[in-house]
C-alpha positions as CSV (number, residue, x, y, z in Angstrom):
1,M,-3.1,-19.3,26.5
2,K,-1.6,-18.3,23.1
3,I,-2.4,-14.8,21.7
4,V,-1.4,-13.6,18.3
5,I,-1.2,-9.8,17.9
6,A,-1.3,-8.7,14.3
7,P,-2.3,-5.0,13.8
8,D,-1.7,-2.6,10.9
9,S,-0.4,0.8,11.6
10,Y,-2.5,3.5,13.2
11,K,-1.8,6.3,10.7
12,G,-0.4,9.4,12.2
13,S,0.0,7.7,15.6
14,L,1.8,4.4,15.6
15,S,3.6,2.0,13.2
16,A,2.2,-1.6,13.1
17,K,5.1,-2.8,15.2
18,A,4.6,-0.1,17.9
19,A,0.9,-0.8,17.9
20,G,1.5,-4.5,18.4
21,L,3.9,-3.9,21.3
22,A,1.3,-1.6,22.9
23,M,-1.3,-4.4,22.6
24,E,1.2,-6.8,24.1
25,R,1.7,-4.5,27.1
26,G,-2.0,-4.4,27.5
27,V,-2.1,-8.2,27.6
28,R,0.5,-8.2,30.3
29,L,-1.4,-5.5,32.2
30,A,-4.4,-7.7,32.5
31,G,-2.4,-9.9,34.9
32,I,-3.6,-13.2,33.5
33,G,-1.1,-16.0,34.1
34,N,0.5,-18.4,31.6
35,V,-0.1,-16.2,28.5
36,A,2.2,-16.5,25.4
37,T,2.1,-13.7,22.8
38,S,3.3,-13.4,19.2
39,V,3.5,-9.9,17.8
40,I,3.4,-9.9,14.0
41,P,3.2,-6.4,12.5
42,M,1.0,-6.4,9.4
43,A,0.2,-4.2,6.3
44,D,-2.0,-4.5,3.2
45,G,0.3,-3.1,0.5
46,G,0.1,0.5,1.7
47,E,2.0,2.4,4.3
48,G,4.2,0.1,6.4
49,T,4.5,-2.8,3.9
50,L,8.2,-2.3,3.4
51,E,9.0,-2.3,7.1
52,C,6.8,-5.4,7.8
53,L,8.4,-7.4,5.0
54,V,11.9,-6.4,5.8
55,E,11.5,-7.1,9.6
56,G,9.7,-10.3,8.9
57,T,12.6,-11.7,6.8
58,N,15.6,-10.1,8.6
59,G,16.3,-8.0,5.5
60,R,17.7,-4.5,5.3
61,I,16.6,-1.0,4.4
62,I,18.7,1.0,1.9
63,Q,18.7,4.8,1.9
64,T,19.0,6.7,-1.3
65,V,17.9,10.0,-3.0
66,V,15.3,10.2,-5.7
67,K,12.9,12.7,-7.3
68,D,9.6,13.5,-5.5
69,P,6.3,13.9,-7.4
70,L,7.3,17.4,-8.5
71,G,10.9,16.5,-9.5
72,R,12.7,17.7,-6.4
73,D,15.5,15.6,-4.8
74,I,14.4,13.9,-1.6
75,P,15.8,11.2,0.7
76,S,14.0,7.9,0.3
77,V,14.4,4.2,1.0
78,F,13.7,0.8,-0.4
79,G,14.0,-2.7,1.2
80,I,15.8,-5.9,0.4
81,L,14.3,-9.1,1.9
82,G,16.4,-11.6,3.8
83,D,17.0,-13.6,0.6
84,G,19.1,-10.8,-0.8
85,R,17.3,-10.8,-4.2
86,T,13.8,-9.5,-3.5
87,G,13.4,-5.7,-3.5
88,V,10.4,-4.1,-1.7
89,I,9.4,-0.7,-2.9
90,E,6.6,1.5,-1.7
91,M,5.8,4.0,-4.4
92,A,4.5,6.5,-1.8
93,K,8.1,6.9,-0.6
94,S,9.0,8.6,-3.9
95,S,5.7,9.6,-5.4
96,G,3.3,9.8,-2.5
97,L,0.7,12.3,-1.7
98,Y,2.1,12.8,1.8
99,L,5.2,14.3,0.3
100,L,3.3,17.3,-1.0
101,Q,1.7,20.3,0.7
102,E,-2.0,20.6,0.0
103,S,-1.3,23.6,-2.3
104,E,1.2,21.5,-4.3
105,R,-1.2,18.7,-5.2
106,N,-1.7,18.8,-9.0
107,P,-1.9,15.5,-11.0
108,L,-1.2,17.4,-14.2
109,L,2.3,17.9,-12.9
110,T,3.1,15.1,-10.5
111,S,5.1,12.1,-11.8
112,T,6.2,8.6,-10.9
113,Y,9.7,9.2,-12.1
114,G,11.2,8.7,-8.5
115,F,9.5,5.3,-8.3
116,G,11.3,4.2,-11.4
117,Q,14.5,5.4,-9.8
118,L,13.9,3.2,-6.8
119,I,13.5,0.2,-9.0
120,L,16.8,1.0,-10.7
121,E,18.5,1.4,-7.3
122,A,17.2,-2.0,-6.3
123,L,18.4,-3.5,-9.6
124,N,21.9,-2.1,-8.9
125,E,21.8,-3.9,-5.5
126,G,21.2,-7.3,-7.3
127,C,17.4,-7.6,-6.9
128,R,15.6,-9.5,-9.6
129,R,12.3,-10.1,-7.8
130,F,10.2,-7.1,-6.7
131,I,7.3,-6.5,-4.4
132,L,5.7,-3.1,-5.2
133,G,3.4,-1.3,-2.8
134,L,1.1,1.0,-4.8
135,G,-0.8,2.8,-2.1
136,G,-0.9,6.6,-1.4
137,S,0.1,8.0,-4.8
138,A,0.0,11.7,-5.7
139,T,0.1,10.9,-9.4
140,N,-2.2,10.3,-12.4
141,D,0.4,9.6,-15.1
142,G,-0.2,6.0,-16.0
143,G,3.3,5.1,-14.9
144,A,4.8,7.3,-17.6
145,G,7.4,8.9,-15.3
146,M,8.4,5.4,-14.0
147,L,8.9,4.1,-17.5
148,Q,11.1,7.2,-18.4
149,A,13.3,6.5,-15.4
150,L,13.7,2.9,-16.6
151,G,14.8,4.0,-20.1
152,V,11.6,4.2,-22.1
153,D,11.3,7.2,-24.4
154,L,8.0,9.0,-24.8
155,L,7.7,10.7,-28.2
156,D,5.6,13.6,-29.4
157,S,4.0,13.8,-32.8
158,K,7.3,15.0,-34.4
159,G,9.3,12.2,-32.9
160,A,11.0,14.3,-30.2
161,V,11.6,12.8,-26.8
162,L,9.5,14.3,-24.0
163,A,11.3,15.6,-21.0
164,A,11.8,13.2,-18.1
165,G,9.2,13.3,-15.3
166,A,6.2,13.7,-17.6
167,G,3.1,14.2,-15.4
168,G,-0.5,13.6,-16.2
169,G,-0.7,16.8,-18.3
170,A,2.2,15.8,-20.6
171,L,0.5,12.6,-21.6
172,G,-1.6,14.6,-24.0
173,E,1.5,15.1,-26.1
174,V,2.5,11.4,-26.3
175,A,2.2,10.1,-29.8
176,G,4.7,7.2,-29.6
177,I,6.7,5.1,-27.3
178,S,10.2,3.6,-27.8
179,A,11.3,0.8,-25.4
180,E,14.6,0.3,-27.2
181,N,16.5,1.7,-24.2
182,L,14.5,0.0,-21.5
183,D,16.9,-1.4,-19.0
184,K,17.8,-4.9,-20.3
185,R,18.1,-6.3,-16.8
186,L,14.3,-5.9,-16.4
187,A,13.7,-8.8,-18.8
188,G,15.0,-11.2,-16.1
189,C,12.9,-9.8,-13.3
190,T,9.5,-10.5,-11.9
191,F,7.2,-7.9,-10.3
192,T,4.4,-8.5,-7.8
193,L,2.0,-5.6,-7.3
194,A,0.8,-5.4,-3.7
195,C,-2.6,-3.8,-4.4
196,D,-6.2,-4.4,-3.6
197,V,-7.6,-1.8,-6.0
198,T,-9.6,-3.4,-8.9
199,N,-10.5,-0.1,-10.7
200,P,-9.8,-0.1,-14.4
201,L,-7.6,2.6,-16.0
202,L,-10.5,4.6,-17.6
203,G,-14.2,5.3,-17.1
204,P,-16.4,6.3,-14.2
205,S,-14.7,3.8,-11.9
206,G,-11.3,4.5,-13.3
207,A,-8.1,6.1,-12.0
208,T,-9.0,9.7,-12.7
209,A,-12.7,9.8,-11.9
210,V,-12.4,7.9,-8.5
211,F,-9.0,9.0,-7.2
212,G,-8.1,12.2,-9.2
213,P,-9.9,14.6,-6.9
214,Q,-8.2,13.5,-3.7
215,K,-4.9,14.1,-5.5
216,G,-5.8,17.7,-6.2
217,A,-7.6,17.4,-9.5
218,A,-10.1,20.2,-9.8
219,P,-13.3,19.5,-11.7
220,D,-12.0,21.1,-14.9
221,M,-8.8,18.9,-14.7
222,V,-10.6,15.6,-14.5
223,G,-11.7,15.5,-18.2
224,R,-8.3,16.5,-19.4
225,L,-6.6,13.9,-17.3
226,E,-9.0,11.2,-18.5
227,R,-8.4,12.1,-22.1
228,N,-4.7,12.0,-21.6
229,L,-4.7,8.6,-19.9
230,A,-6.9,7.3,-22.8
231,R,-4.4,8.6,-25.3
232,F,-1.5,7.1,-23.4
233,A,-3.3,3.7,-23.2
234,D,-3.9,3.8,-27.0
235,V,-0.1,4.4,-27.6
236,I,0.8,1.6,-25.1
237,R,-1.5,-0.8,-27.0
238,A,0.1,0.2,-30.3
239,E,3.6,-0.4,-28.9
240,T,3.1,-3.5,-26.8
241,G,-0.2,-5.1,-28.1
242,T,-1.5,-4.9,-24.5
243,S,-4.7,-3.1,-23.8
244,V,-4.9,-1.7,-20.3
245,H,-7.9,0.5,-20.9
246,G,-10.4,-1.6,-19.0
247,L,-8.0,-4.0,-17.3
248,P,-9.1,-4.6,-13.7
249,G,-6.6,-3.1,-11.3
250,A,-4.8,-1.0,-14.0
251,G,-6.2,2.2,-12.4
252,A,-4.3,1.7,-9.2
253,A,-2.0,4.5,-8.2
254,G,-3.2,6.8,-10.9
255,G,-2.7,4.2,-13.6
256,L,0.8,3.2,-12.5
257,A,-0.3,-0.4,-12.3
258,G,-1.3,-0.2,-16.0
259,G,2.1,1.0,-17.0
260,I,3.8,-1.8,-15.0
261,L,1.5,-4.5,-16.3
262,A,2.1,-3.5,-19.9
263,F,5.9,-3.2,-19.9
264,L,7.2,-5.4,-17.0
265,N,6.7,-9.1,-16.1
266,A,4.2,-8.3,-13.5
267,R,1.1,-9.7,-11.7
268,A,-1.2,-8.2,-9.1
269,E,-1.9,-9.8,-5.8
270,S,-3.6,-8.8,-2.6
271,G,-1.2,-6.8,-0.4
272,F,-2.4,-8.5,2.7
273,T,-1.9,-12.0,1.1
274,I,1.7,-11.0,0.3
275,V,2.6,-9.7,3.7
276,S,0.8,-12.5,5.6
277,A,2.7,-15.1,3.6
278,V,6.1,-13.6,4.1
279,T,5.5,-13.0,7.9
280,G,4.1,-16.5,8.5
281,L,0.9,-15.2,10.0
282,E,-1.2,-18.2,9.3
283,E,1.2,-20.6,10.9
284,A,1.2,-18.4,14.0
285,V,-2.6,-18.3,14.1
286,K,-2.9,-22.1,14.1
287,G,-3.5,-23.3,17.6
288,A,-3.9,-19.8,19.0
289,D,-6.7,-19.0,21.5
290,L,-7.2,-15.4,20.5
291,V,-6.1,-12.9,17.8
292,L,-5.9,-9.2,18.3
293,T,-5.7,-6.9,15.3
294,G,-6.7,-3.3,14.3
295,E,-5.8,-0.1,12.6
296,G,-6.7,3.6,12.7
297,R,-10.2,3.4,11.4
298,I,-12.7,0.6,10.8
299,D,-15.6,1.2,8.4
300,A,-17.4,-0.2,5.4
301,Q,-14.1,-0.2,3.3
302,T,-12.3,-2.5,5.8
303,A,-14.1,-5.6,4.4
304,G,-12.6,-5.0,1.0
305,G,-9.1,-6.5,1.8
306,K,-7.8,-4.3,4.6
307,T,-5.6,-5.8,7.2
308,P,-8.2,-6.4,10.0
309,A,-10.5,-8.3,7.6
310,G,-7.6,-10.4,6.3
311,V,-6.3,-11.3,9.8
312,A,-9.8,-12.2,10.9
313,G,-10.3,-14.3,7.9
314,L,-7.2,-16.4,8.7
315,A,-8.3,-16.7,12.3
316,A,-11.8,-17.9,11.3
317,K,-10.2,-20.5,9.0
318,H,-8.6,-22.1,12.1
319,G,-11.5,-21.5,14.5
320,V,-9.9,-18.7,16.4
321,P,-11.8,-15.6,17.6
322,A,-10.5,-12.3,16.3
323,V,-11.0,-8.9,18.1
324,V,-10.4,-5.6,16.3
325,L,-9.2,-2.6,18.2
326,A,-9.8,0.5,16.1
327,G,-8.9,4.2,16.6
328,S,-12.4,5.0,15.3
329,V,-15.4,3.0,14.1
330,G,-17.5,4.1,11.2
331,D,-20.6,2.9,9.5
332,G,-21.0,-0.3,7.6
333,I,-18.9,-2.7,9.7
334,E,-21.5,-5.4,9.8
335,E,-20.0,-7.3,6.9
336,L,-16.9,-7.9,9.0
337,Y,-18.8,-10.2,11.3
338,G,-19.2,-12.6,8.4
339,Q,-15.5,-12.5,7.6
340,G,-14.4,-13.8,11.0
341,V,-14.4,-10.7,13.2
342,T,-15.7,-11.6,16.6
343,A,-16.0,-8.0,18.0
344,V,-14.9,-4.4,17.2
345,F,-13.9,-1.9,19.9
346,S,-13.1,1.8,19.6
347,L,-10.1,3.0,21.5
348,V,-11.8,6.3,22.4
349,N,-13.2,5.7,25.9
350,G,-14.5,9.2,26.6
351,P,-14.8,12.7,25.2
352,M,-11.6,13.8,23.6
353,S,-10.3,15.6,20.5
354,L,-8.8,13.8,17.6
355,D,-5.4,15.2,18.5
356,E,-5.7,13.9,22.0
357,A,-6.8,10.5,20.8
358,M,-3.9,10.2,18.4
359,R,-1.4,11.3,21.1
360,R,-2.8,8.8,23.6
361,T,-3.0,5.9,21.1
362,P,-0.4,3.7,22.9
363,E,-2.1,4.1,26.2
364,L,-5.6,3.5,24.8
365,L,-4.4,0.4,23.0
366,E,-2.9,-1.0,26.2
367,R,-6.2,-0.4,28.1
368,A,-8.4,-1.8,25.4
369,A,-6.3,-4.9,25.0
370,A,-6.2,-5.5,28.8
371,Q,-10.0,-5.2,29.0
372,V,-10.5,-7.7,26.1
373,L,-8.2,-10.2,27.7
374,R,-9.9,-10.0,31.0
375,V,-13.3,-10.7,29.5
376,F,-11.8,-13.5,27.3
377,A,-10.0,-15.1,30.2
378,V,-13.3,-15.4,32.1
379,R,-14.8,-17.2,29.1
380,K,-11.8,-19.6,28.9
């Protein structure tokens, strides 16, 4: 029997790799003979994407120091794939919400400058192809900080250059953009945005309205941030001829995607599609008897491109049942059954607090995987 194990991370508990190994131990615990397993850690463009891609290609992780969302120096990392020329950068590792205390969250001040620094560091290492993970941002600056780090000058109404690290509040001062000093090496680069967000930059489904509050935008900030992004988009159109105002996906990561699409040779692609292609997941699934996947929470949003839905879709394509092991199960999962999911199980097997459940995730994953395999083996 061949079993493919392809989970995402269980946030706050286990990395995708650790989760996969726990499931594999559960398969062994079931005591079913003649079982071959393949553990393929997965991600969908968010947390863990860098590690999955680097491990899947025998690449390397480079340590460096960049600015955090509030301009403080912090240690960070980026990856280089096994080809030696493809850089993998998670914007959250420089400009992520998790880097801030709750009291520090303020998208008027937070910037993507550190993300631009990571791109420069990868350029210096010889990378000319880039995969950019845009999940988990603390920013709403339209990519202004990133562009400044890459050499773009943002100008006020008097032609003065704005200070580096402009946040969402500073965009209201932008009257012009000069790309004269944009790093010349970028002209020979390609960028793939690992992102499943289709929100436009502006409007009721845009970056500010949908994602601003979770980044610390109080109700009175939202209108100002929206106006500032609109102003910045107008200036971008005047400079580049590209309108990102209503462009699907431009609102990802507080409009960072819009800035990238306007100034860099970039295209957006499903994060899951990118990771599954690099790791060879589909080839592994072909001829398998069972696929196990999962992540911390399964709910109505999972069907919109999250890892378990993507894994199940590939499994269904090849006629393989796919079982999801979730830390918790919310409402609205019925759509998953039409996307290839055979069954969904919660890891919580009795009354317990969230802290206990997170602490016991490895053990709970082992037990759940073992039980699934015992039932499946009877069917086989």
